[in-house]
Residue frames relative to the residue before (quaternion, step in Angstrom):
aa qw qx qy qz dx dy dz
M 1.0000 0.0000 0.0000 0.0000 0.00 0.00 0.00
S 0.2561 0.7904 -0.5192 0.2005 3.58 0.80 0.95
R 0.6007 0.5835 -0.3708 0.4015 3.59 1.17 -0.44
E 0.5272 -0.6108 0.4874 0.3339 3.54 -1.26 0.51
G 0.3293 0.7545 -0.5206 0.2262 3.56 -0.87 0.88
L 0.3916 -0.6719 0.5718 0.2611 3.48 -1.39 -0.37
I 0.1715 -0.7003 0.6718 0.1697 3.49 -1.34 0.44
L 0.1080 -0.7755 0.6206 0.0426 3.55 -0.89 0.99
K 0.0787 -0.7575 0.6469 0.0393 3.57 -0.86 1.04
L 0.0234 -0.8229 0.5644 -0.0610 3.54 -0.84 1.01
T 0.0196 -0.7651 0.6436 -0.0040 3.55 -1.10 0.86
C 0.1892 0.7805 -0.5756 0.1540 3.58 -0.87 0.93
P 0.6484 -0.4526 0.3940 0.4686 3.60 -1.25 0.06
D 0.5017 -0.6659 0.4574 0.3093 3.57 -0.94 0.87
Q 0.1462 0.7710 -0.6001 0.1551 3.55 -0.97 0.91
P 0.5898 -0.5911 0.4010 0.3767 3.62 -1.11 0.50
G 0.8305 0.3462 -0.2087 0.3833 3.52 -1.28 0.55
I 0.3912 0.7426 -0.4831 0.2494 3.62 1.20 0.03
V 0.6970 0.4722 -0.2839 0.4589 3.57 0.74 -1.07
A 0.6467 0.5312 -0.3228 0.4420 3.58 0.92 -0.89
K 0.6895 0.4821 -0.2907 0.4557 3.58 0.90 -0.88
V 0.6586 0.4861 -0.3192 0.4776 3.59 0.96 -0.80
A 0.6465 0.5068 -0.3184 0.4730 3.59 0.94 -0.87
G 0.6387 0.5276 -0.3231 0.4575 3.59 1.04 -0.75
Y 0.6330 0.5233 -0.3249 0.4689 3.56 1.05 -0.79
I 0.6438 0.5127 -0.3197 0.4696 3.58 1.00 -0.85
A 0.6868 0.4888 -0.2839 0.4569 3.58 0.86 -0.98
E 0.5989 0.5874 -0.3516 0.4156 3.58 1.03 -0.77
H 0.7608 0.3323 -0.1755 0.5292 3.57 1.08 -0.76
Q 0.5252 -0.6842 0.3773 0.3371 3.56 1.28 0.48
G 0.3430 0.6877 -0.5490 0.3286 3.55 1.01 0.82
N 0.3280 -0.7398 0.5537 0.1960 3.60 -1.20 0.51
L 0.2605 -0.7703 0.5669 0.1315 3.59 -0.53 1.21
V 0.1023 -0.8485 0.5189 0.0188 3.59 -0.27 1.27
E 0.7982 0.0273 -0.0390 0.6005 3.60 1.21 -0.31
L 0.0261 -0.7829 0.6216 -0.0096 3.53 -1.07 0.87
N 0.0020 -0.7575 0.6528 -0.0085 3.56 -0.95 0.96
Q 0.0525 0.8138 -0.5757 0.0594 3.57 -0.88 0.88
F 0.0374 -0.7804 0.6240 0.0146 3.55 -1.23 0.52
S 0.1565 -0.7618 0.6248 0.0689 3.55 -0.85 1.07
D 0.2156 -0.7802 0.5805 0.0886 3.56 -0.56 1.23
S 0.2340 -0.8224 0.5049 0.1182 3.58 -0.06 1.31
L 0.6116 0.5670 -0.3588 0.4192 3.60 1.11 -0.57
N 0.8006 0.2505 -0.1159 0.5318 3.57 1.04 -0.76
A 0.4061 -0.7480 0.4426 0.2822 3.58 1.34 0.19
K 0.4906 0.6338 -0.4461 0.3983 3.57 0.94 0.96
F 0.2391 -0.7618 0.5915 0.1122 3.52 -1.21 0.64
F 0.0707 -0.7840 0.6167 0.0033 3.55 -0.99 0.93
A 0.0905 0.8110 -0.5735 0.0722 3.59 -0.95 0.78
R 0.1410 -0.7385 0.6529 0.0923 3.49 -1.37 0.50
F 0.0806 -0.7873 0.6113 0.0031 3.57 -0.76 1.12
E 0.1087 -0.7655 0.6297 0.0753 3.59 -0.92 0.90
I 0.0867 -0.8403 0.5314 -0.0624 3.54 -0.59 1.26
E 0.2850 -0.7117 0.6121 0.1939 3.56 -1.00 0.85
T 0.2207 -0.8446 0.4841 0.0608 3.58 -0.82 1.03
P 0.4713 0.7104 -0.4610 0.2465 3.70 1.05 -0.30
G 0.7381 0.4243 -0.2454 0.4636 3.62 1.01 -0.65
M 0.3906 0.7536 -0.4649 0.2516 3.59 1.23 0.12
T 0.4475 -0.6977 0.5035 0.2438 3.53 -1.18 0.69
V 0.7166 0.2962 -0.2265 0.5895 3.59 1.32 -0.01
S 0.6025 -0.5346 0.4249 0.4131 3.58 -1.24 0.21
V 0.6375 -0.5218 0.3981 0.4037 3.55 -1.24 0.40
D 0.6300 0.5358 -0.3356 0.4508 3.59 1.00 -0.78
E 0.6652 0.4932 -0.3028 0.4718 3.58 0.96 -0.84
F 0.6241 0.5416 -0.3320 0.4549 3.58 1.04 -0.78
I 0.6753 0.4938 -0.2922 0.4634 3.58 0.91 -0.95
S 0.6936 0.4680 -0.2921 0.4632 3.59 0.81 -0.95
G 0.6545 0.5354 -0.3114 0.4336 3.57 1.06 -0.73
F 0.5879 0.5878 -0.3640 0.4200 3.56 1.21 -0.43
G 0.5087 0.7065 -0.4019 0.2838 3.59 1.15 -0.56
A 0.6515 0.5224 -0.3302 0.4400 3.60 0.90 -0.85
M 0.6675 0.4884 -0.3020 0.4740 3.57 0.97 -0.83
G 0.6428 0.5275 -0.3192 0.4546 3.57 0.96 -0.85
D 0.6512 0.5059 -0.3097 0.4734 3.56 0.98 -0.84
A 0.6391 0.5337 -0.3235 0.4495 3.59 1.01 -0.79
F 0.6729 0.4700 -0.2833 0.4961 3.58 1.15 -0.65
M 0.3163 -0.7301 0.5125 0.3228 3.60 1.30 -0.37
A 0.3313 0.7913 -0.4324 0.2778 3.51 1.13 0.89
T 0.2366 -0.6465 0.6791 0.2547 3.44 -1.48 0.08
W 0.0302 0.8224 -0.5647 0.0625 3.59 -0.89 0.87
H 0.1207 -0.7767 0.6157 0.0546 3.52 -1.30 0.42
F 0.1991 -0.7599 0.6099 0.1044 3.56 -1.00 0.93
R 0.1066 -0.7538 0.6456 0.0606 3.56 -1.12 0.81
R 0.3215 -0.7442 0.5533 0.1915 3.57 -0.82 1.00
L 0.1951 -0.7635 0.6077 0.0988 3.55 -1.08 0.80
P 0.5797 -0.2157 -0.7855 -0.0199 1.55 -2.06 1.42
Y 0.0495 -0.7945 0.6046 0.0271 3.57 -1.23 0.31
K 0.1697 -0.7243 0.6493 0.1580 3.51 -1.39 0.21
M 0.3481 -0.7592 0.5185 0.1834 3.55 -0.78 1.04
R 0.3998 -0.7189 0.5183 0.2338 3.58 -0.77 1.05
T 0.0169 -0.8475 0.5190 -0.1096 3.53 -0.42 1.34
A 0.1537 -0.7518 0.6348 0.0907 3.56 -1.01 0.90
V 0.2047 -0.7693 0.5963 0.1037 3.56 -0.99 0.88
M 0.1520 -0.7970 0.5824 0.0498 3.57 -0.82 1.07
V 0.0549 -0.8219 0.5635 -0.0632 3.56 -0.82 1.10
T 0.2614 -0.7163 0.6074 0.2229 3.53 -1.36 0.10
K 0.8349 -0.1169 0.1017 0.5282 3.62 -0.08 -1.23
T 0.7484 0.4131 -0.2367 0.4618 3.59 0.76 -1.01
D 0.2589 -0.8129 0.5133 0.0930 3.55 -1.05 0.83
H 0.4206 0.7383 -0.4694 0.2402 3.64 1.17 -0.01
C 0.6678 0.4745 -0.3108 0.4820 3.62 0.97 -0.75
L 0.6211 0.5378 -0.3351 0.4613 3.58 1.01 -0.78
N 0.6674 0.4969 -0.3059 0.4627 3.59 0.88 -0.91
E 0.6253 0.5357 -0.3395 0.4547 3.59 1.01 -0.75
I 0.6570 0.5077 -0.3044 0.4668 3.57 0.95 -0.91
L 0.6657 0.4979 -0.3057 0.4642 3.59 0.90 -0.90
W 0.6513 0.5245 -0.3154 0.4487 3.59 0.96 -0.87
R 0.7111 0.4504 -0.2674 0.4690 3.58 0.81 -1.00
T 0.6042 0.5329 -0.3581 0.4718 3.57 1.12 -0.56
G 0.6532 0.5184 -0.3050 0.4599 3.57 0.99 -0.83
L 0.6544 0.5054 -0.3011 0.4751 3.58 1.14 -0.66
G 0.4878 -0.6657 0.4293 0.3668 3.55 1.24 -0.37
E 0.4311 0.7127 -0.4559 0.3136 3.61 1.24 0.22
L 0.7645 0.2894 -0.1551 0.5547 3.56 1.09 -0.68
P 0.2666 -0.7776 0.5441 0.1678 3.63 -0.54 1.08
V 0.3547 0.7192 -0.5125 0.3070 3.54 0.46 1.26
E 0.2234 -0.6994 0.6551 0.1786 3.50 -1.35 0.42
I 0.2419 -0.7882 0.5502 0.1323 3.57 -0.32 1.23
T 0.2892 -0.8007 0.5058 0.1391 3.54 -0.46 1.23
S 0.7733 -0.1961 0.1558 0.5825 3.57 1.06 -0.74
I 0.3477 -0.6643 0.6096 0.2573 3.51 -1.42 0.19
I 0.1148 -0.7940 0.5962 0.0294 3.57 -0.82 1.05
G 0.0386 0.8291 -0.5542 0.0631 3.58 -0.72 1.03
N 0.3417 -0.7132 0.5670 0.2305 3.54 -1.19 0.58
R 0.6965 0.2530 -0.2546 0.6213 3.56 1.35 0.33
D 0.5418 -0.6669 0.4250 0.2847 3.56 -1.22 0.51
N 0.3990 0.7863 -0.4251 0.2046 3.59 1.31 -0.18
C 0.7635 0.3915 -0.2005 0.4729 3.61 0.97 -0.80
R 0.3556 0.7604 -0.4833 0.2484 3.58 1.24 0.12
E 0.6704 0.5142 -0.3123 0.4342 3.59 0.84 -0.96
V 0.6324 0.5269 -0.3316 0.4609 3.58 1.00 -0.82
A 0.6640 0.5095 -0.3009 0.4571 3.57 0.92 -0.93
E 0.7075 0.4726 -0.2773 0.4463 3.56 0.79 -0.99
K 0.6057 0.5386 -0.3555 0.4656 3.61 1.11 -0.61
A 0.6868 0.4590 -0.2695 0.4950 3.56 1.15 -0.65
G 0.5071 -0.6720 0.4055 0.3563 3.59 1.29 0.01
L 0.5375 0.6209 -0.3949 0.4118 3.58 1.20 0.52
S 0.4979 -0.6436 0.4862 0.3184 3.55 -1.10 0.66
F 0.1904 -0.7703 0.6018 0.0907 3.55 -1.08 0.82
H 0.1387 -0.7905 0.5948 0.0453 3.55 -0.80 1.08
L 0.1837 -0.7739 0.6000 0.0860 3.57 -0.62 1.18
I 0.0846 -0.8089 0.5817 -0.0095 3.56 -0.64 1.18
D 0.3280 -0.7410 0.5553 0.1870 3.58 -0.71 1.08
M 0.0357 0.8145 -0.5751 0.0671 3.57 -0.60 1.17
D 0.4095 0.7227 -0.4626 0.3100 3.57 1.23 0.34
G 0.8546 0.1613 -0.1112 0.4810 3.53 -1.20 0.60
D 0.8319 -0.1626 0.1557 0.5072 3.54 -0.80 -1.09
N 0.5626 0.6454 -0.3676 0.3631 3.60 1.26 0.01
K 0.4204 0.7415 -0.4560 0.2560 3.59 1.25 -0.06
E 0.6768 0.4972 -0.3063 0.4482 3.59 0.84 -0.94
S 0.6839 0.4632 -0.2898 0.4834 3.58 0.90 -0.90
G 0.5994 0.5725 -0.3508 0.4357 3.56 1.14 -0.65
F 0.6775 0.4622 -0.2955 0.4899 3.57 0.93 -0.84
G 0.5773 0.5619 -0.3724 0.4609 3.57 1.18 -0.47
E 0.6463 0.5064 -0.3120 0.4781 3.57 1.03 -0.82
I 0.6408 0.5263 -0.3229 0.4562 3.56 0.99 -0.85
R 0.6256 0.5378 -0.3318 0.4575 3.59 0.96 -0.85
K 0.6540 0.5230 -0.3150 0.4467 3.57 0.93 -0.90
I 0.6446 0.5142 -0.3159 0.4694 3.58 0.98 -0.86
L 0.6725 0.5105 -0.2979 0.4454 3.57 0.86 -0.99
E 0.6732 0.4903 -0.2959 0.4678 3.57 0.97 -0.85
E 0.6633 0.5079 -0.3119 0.4525 3.59 0.91 -0.88
Q 0.7405 0.4005 -0.2180 0.4937 3.57 1.03 -0.80
Q 0.3634 -0.7638 0.4666 0.2587 3.59 1.32 0.09
V 0.1201 0.8348 -0.5196 0.1368 3.53 0.89 1.05
E 0.2662 -0.7754 0.5594 0.1221 3.55 -0.96 0.97
L 0.7950 0.1367 -0.0459 0.5892 3.59 1.14 -0.68
I 0.1515 -0.7622 0.6250 0.0744 3.54 -1.05 0.89
V 0.1076 -0.7919 0.5999 0.0379 3.57 -0.80 1.04
L 0.2195 -0.7595 0.6012 0.1162 3.55 -0.76 1.09
A 0.0660 -0.8240 0.5623 -0.0245 3.55 -0.08 1.36
R 0.7465 -0.3178 0.1228 0.5716 3.53 0.58 1.32
F 0.2431 0.7337 -0.5711 0.2763 3.55 0.81 1.12
M 0.1930 -0.8552 0.4781 0.0532 3.54 -0.24 1.33
Q 0.5110 0.5733 -0.4713 0.4336 3.52 0.68 1.20
I 0.4169 -0.6815 0.5372 0.2704 3.58 -1.08 0.70
L 0.3672 -0.7498 0.5126 0.2005 3.55 -0.77 1.05
P 0.5189 -0.6358 0.4676 0.3284 3.62 -1.00 0.77
D 0.6371 -0.5599 0.3775 0.3716 3.56 -1.16 0.65
D 0.6788 0.4901 -0.3156 0.4466 3.60 0.88 -0.85
F 0.6017 0.5453 -0.3489 0.4678 3.59 1.13 -0.63
C 0.6494 0.5122 -0.3060 0.4714 3.59 0.95 -0.90
A 0.6712 0.5057 -0.2988 0.4522 3.57 0.94 -0.89
D 0.6880 0.5015 -0.2901 0.4371 3.58 0.88 -0.95
Y 0.7661 0.2852 -0.1617 0.5528 3.59 1.13 -0.63
S 0.1669 0.8287 -0.5150 0.1419 3.56 1.16 0.64
G 0.8197 0.1923 -0.1732 0.5110 3.56 -0.88 1.00
R 0.7162 0.4159 -0.2426 0.5052 3.58 1.28 0.03
I 0.6433 0.4455 -0.3396 0.5219 3.59 1.26 0.38
I 0.1007 -0.7873 0.6081 0.0175 3.56 -0.81 1.10
N 0.0967 -0.8001 0.5917 0.0166 3.56 -0.95 0.94
I 0.2494 -0.7220 0.6169 0.1895 3.56 -1.30 0.38
H 0.0052 -0.8119 0.5787 -0.0764 3.55 -0.89 1.03
H 0.4300 -0.6819 0.5245 0.2739 3.59 -1.04 0.78
S 0.0088 -0.8943 0.4472 -0.0091 3.52 0.77 1.16
F 0.6263 0.5316 -0.3690 0.4347 3.61 1.14 -0.25
L 0.6441 0.4235 -0.3462 0.5347 3.54 1.27 0.43
P 0.0992 0.8630 -0.4948 0.0255 3.65 0.88 0.78
A 0.6634 0.5175 -0.3185 0.4366 3.59 1.13 -0.53
F 0.7052 0.4739 -0.2536 0.4625 3.56 1.21 -0.38
I 0.0220 0.8252 -0.5594 0.0745 3.54 0.33 1.29
G 0.7085 0.4568 -0.3283 0.4261 3.53 -1.27 0.30
A 0.7925 -0.3290 0.2386 0.4547 3.52 -1.29 -0.44
S 0.8691 0.1535 -0.1068 0.4580 3.55 -1.32 0.52
P 0.0330 0.8401 -0.5409 0.0233 3.62 0.67 0.99
Y 0.6568 0.5093 -0.3311 0.4468 3.61 1.00 -0.72
K 0.6043 0.5299 -0.3546 0.4778 3.60 1.10 -0.59
Q 0.6505 0.5019 -0.3129 0.4765 3.58 0.98 -0.83
A 0.6442 0.5238 -0.3185 0.4573 3.58 0.99 -0.81
H 0.6325 0.5297 -0.3230 0.4637 3.57 1.03 -0.81
E 0.6645 0.5169 -0.3004 0.4484 3.55 0.94 -0.90
R 0.7097 0.4366 -0.2468 0.4948 3.58 1.14 -0.64
G 0.4389 -0.7346 0.4329 0.2834 3.59 1.27 -0.04
V 0.1476 0.8170 -0.5451 0.1165 3.59 0.94 0.80
K 0.3551 -0.7487 0.5298 0.1805 3.56 -1.18 0.63
L 0.7679 0.1751 -0.1286 0.6026 3.58 1.26 -0.29
I 0.0240 -0.7431 0.6666 0.0536 3.52 -1.13 0.71
G 0.0404 0.8247 -0.5623 0.0441 3.56 -1.13 0.34
A 0.2975 -0.7246 0.5898 0.1967 3.51 -1.35 -0.27
T 0.1976 -0.7710 0.5979 0.0951 3.53 -1.21 0.63
C 0.2013 -0.7252 0.6461 0.1272 3.52 -1.05 0.89
H 0.0873 0.8199 -0.5524 0.1221 3.56 -0.65 1.09
Y 0.5395 -0.5692 0.4995 0.3680 3.52 -1.34 0.27
V 0.4245 -0.7154 0.5028 0.2350 3.55 -1.07 0.77
T 0.0089 -0.7516 0.6595 -0.0023 3.51 -1.09 0.91
S 0.6807 -0.4764 0.3483 0.4340 3.55 -1.27 0.04
E 0.6070 0.5018 -0.3543 0.5042 3.60 1.27 -0.29
L 0.4491 -0.7571 0.4034 0.2496 3.56 -0.26 1.31
D 0.8686 -0.0447 -0.0096 0.4933 3.57 -0.87 1.10
A 0.6059 0.5621 -0.3523 0.4390 3.60 1.11 0.61
G 0.4021 0.7326 -0.4687 0.2861 3.60 1.19 0.35
P 0.7299 -0.4274 0.2940 0.4451 3.59 -1.27 0.23
I 0.3875 -0.7500 0.5023 0.1872 3.55 -0.84 1.08
I 0.2471 -0.7701 0.5754 0.1218 3.55 -0.93 0.97
E 0.8044 -0.0935 0.1264 0.5728 3.58 0.80 -1.02
Q 0.0770 -0.7779 0.6219 0.0466 3.56 -1.18 0.65
E 0.1069 -0.7689 0.6288 0.0451 3.53 -1.17 0.75
V 0.0844 -0.7964 0.5975 0.0395 3.59 -1.08 0.72
E 0.1330 -0.7486 0.6428 0.0934 3.52 -1.35 0.46
R 0.4420 -0.6737 0.5272 0.2699 3.57 -1.07 0.79
V 0.2312 -0.7657 0.5886 0.1171 3.56 -0.98 0.91
Q 0.2256 -0.7750 0.5802 0.1092 3.57 -0.92 0.96
H 0.6650 -0.5428 0.3384 0.3856 3.56 -1.23 0.49
F 0.6899 0.4922 -0.2834 0.4488 3.59 1.14 -0.58
H 0.5021 0.6582 -0.4308 0.3592 3.60 1.23 -0.04
A 0.3144 -0.7357 0.5763 0.1667 3.55 -0.88 1.02
P 0.6931 -0.4503 0.3302 0.4558 3.62 -1.20 0.19
S 0.6339 0.5316 -0.3388 0.4481 3.60 1.02 -0.72
D 0.6204 0.5262 -0.3394 0.4722 3.59 1.13 -0.61
L 0.6322 0.5265 -0.3271 0.4648 3.57 1.03 -0.77
V 0.6163 0.5281 -0.3395 0.4754 3.57 1.05 -0.74
R 0.6547 0.5153 -0.3042 0.4617 3.59 0.95 -0.94
L 0.6831 0.4740 -0.2867 0.4760 3.58 0.85 -0.96
G 0.6457 0.5333 -0.3139 0.4474 3.55 1.02 -0.83
R 0.6365 0.5234 -0.3268 0.4627 3.56 1.02 -0.77
N 0.6160 0.5370 -0.3460 0.4609 3.58 1.03 -0.75
C 0.6496 0.5126 -0.3109 0.4676 3.56 0.96 -0.89
E 0.6669 0.5134 -0.3044 0.4461 3.57 0.88 -0.94
R 0.6627 0.5094 -0.3122 0.4516 3.59 0.91 -0.90
N 0.6944 0.4743 -0.2846 0.4602 3.58 0.85 -0.93
A 0.6720 0.5077 -0.3083 0.4423 3.58 0.92 -0.88
I 0.6874 0.4719 -0.3056 0.4598 3.60 0.86 -0.86
A 0.6283 0.5303 -0.3450 0.4528 3.60 1.03 -0.71
K 0.6727 0.4758 -0.3011 0.4801 3.60 0.93 -0.86
G 0.6420 0.5415 -0.3277 0.4327 3.57 0.97 -0.84
I 0.6522 0.4911 -0.3088 0.4879 3.57 0.97 -0.86
R 0.6428 0.5356 -0.3282 0.4383 3.58 0.90 -0.92
Y 0.6774 0.4880 -0.3026 0.4598 3.59 0.84 -0.93
H 0.6618 0.5098 -0.3159 0.4499 3.59 0.96 -0.82
V 0.7404 0.4304 -0.2582 0.4471 3.58 0.70 -1.02
H 0.6605 0.4454 -0.3090 0.5195 3.60 1.22 -0.33
D 0.4494 -0.7186 0.4304 0.3104 3.58 1.28 0.32
R 0.3799 0.7238 -0.4839 0.3126 3.55 0.92 0.96
T 0.6631 0.4571 -0.3137 0.5030 3.59 1.25 0.22
I 0.0530 -0.7472 0.6610 0.0440 3.51 -1.21 0.69
I 0.2988 -0.7602 0.5494 0.1758 3.59 -0.61 1.11
D 0.0244 -0.7861 0.6158 -0.0469 3.52 -0.84 1.12
G 0.8006 -0.1918 0.0851 0.5613 3.56 0.08 1.30
K 0.8268 -0.1861 0.1673 0.5038 3.56 -0.71 -1.13
R 0.7110 0.3970 -0.2569 0.5204 3.59 1.24 0.00
A 0.3053 -0.7103 0.5959 0.2173 3.52 -1.36 0.20
I 0.2992 -0.6948 0.6243 0.1950 3.54 -1.00 0.90
V 0.0573 -0.8186 0.5713 -0.0118 3.59 -0.69 1.07
F 0.1647 -0.7583 0.6264 0.0740 3.55 -0.81 1.09
S 0.1894 -0.8305 0.5146 0.0977 3.58 0.08 1.28
D 0.3486 -0.7311 0.5492 0.2058 3.55 -1.26 0.46
C-alpha cells in the first residue's frame, strides 16, 4: 500500500445503481478505481462494498473529494469511512506467556505484509520481554494478579491513550477484558482463540481434545466484545487430526492455526477489508 489513494468502505440499504453511481463519482473527478469488492445481503436487504481508489490524477483535492461524497452517501442512507493511503496503523500487542503469535506478527510486519506500526508490547507476565526487546520495541509489564486487575487495566488504558493506539491485538493474552474496556475499543480489539475446541473449556484443551479423539482442530481470529470469545469472526483456520497424533502434536498444529488466523485477521482489518455487521463481520479477502 505504498501508492497514494483512498479506501472507501460503505454500508447501506440494498438498492439498484450504487456501484454505478460511486464509480461515476470517482471517474468524474479522474480518480482511478483499482479494486472493488461488493456484497448484497438478500436476507437483510443490505449492501456492503469496499472501493480502492488511486488519487494522484484527481482534478480536486482529496479533502474535496471526501467532503463531496457526503451528499451521495446521505442519498444512499449509508454509513461510510475513508482511509487515506499509504498509512500504518498504530498497534499495541498484548501477551501473557506464549510468543508464537507475537513472533508471527513481528515477522510479517518486518516483511511489510502488515501496514502497522507496533507501538509497544504489553504483558501481564515477563515471558515475552526478550522477544520485544530484540525487535527494538518497548515492553510494559503490568501486574494483574489478585486485586491488581482493575488497576492493571487502568495502566493499560494510559499506555494506549499516550501512544494513540488504533488497534489492539490480543496475541494469547490470557485475561478477560472488562466490559467498559471492550465497549470503549469496540471494533478495534482482535483476539485469537482455539475455537474449534468449544467443548473443552478450562485447562489443557488440547489434552482433552486428544482424549476425545477429535478429527479437526483450529483457531478463530475475531473481534472482542463483552461476550467472551463470541465476537464477530474475521478468519478461521483448521487442521486435520490423525489417530497417531499425540497431545504435543495437537499443540503444534493448533499453534500453526493460531499464527495463520491472527496474521490474516490483522491483515484484513488494517487493509480495511472488514465491515462489522451486528454479530458478524463481512470480510473481503485478498
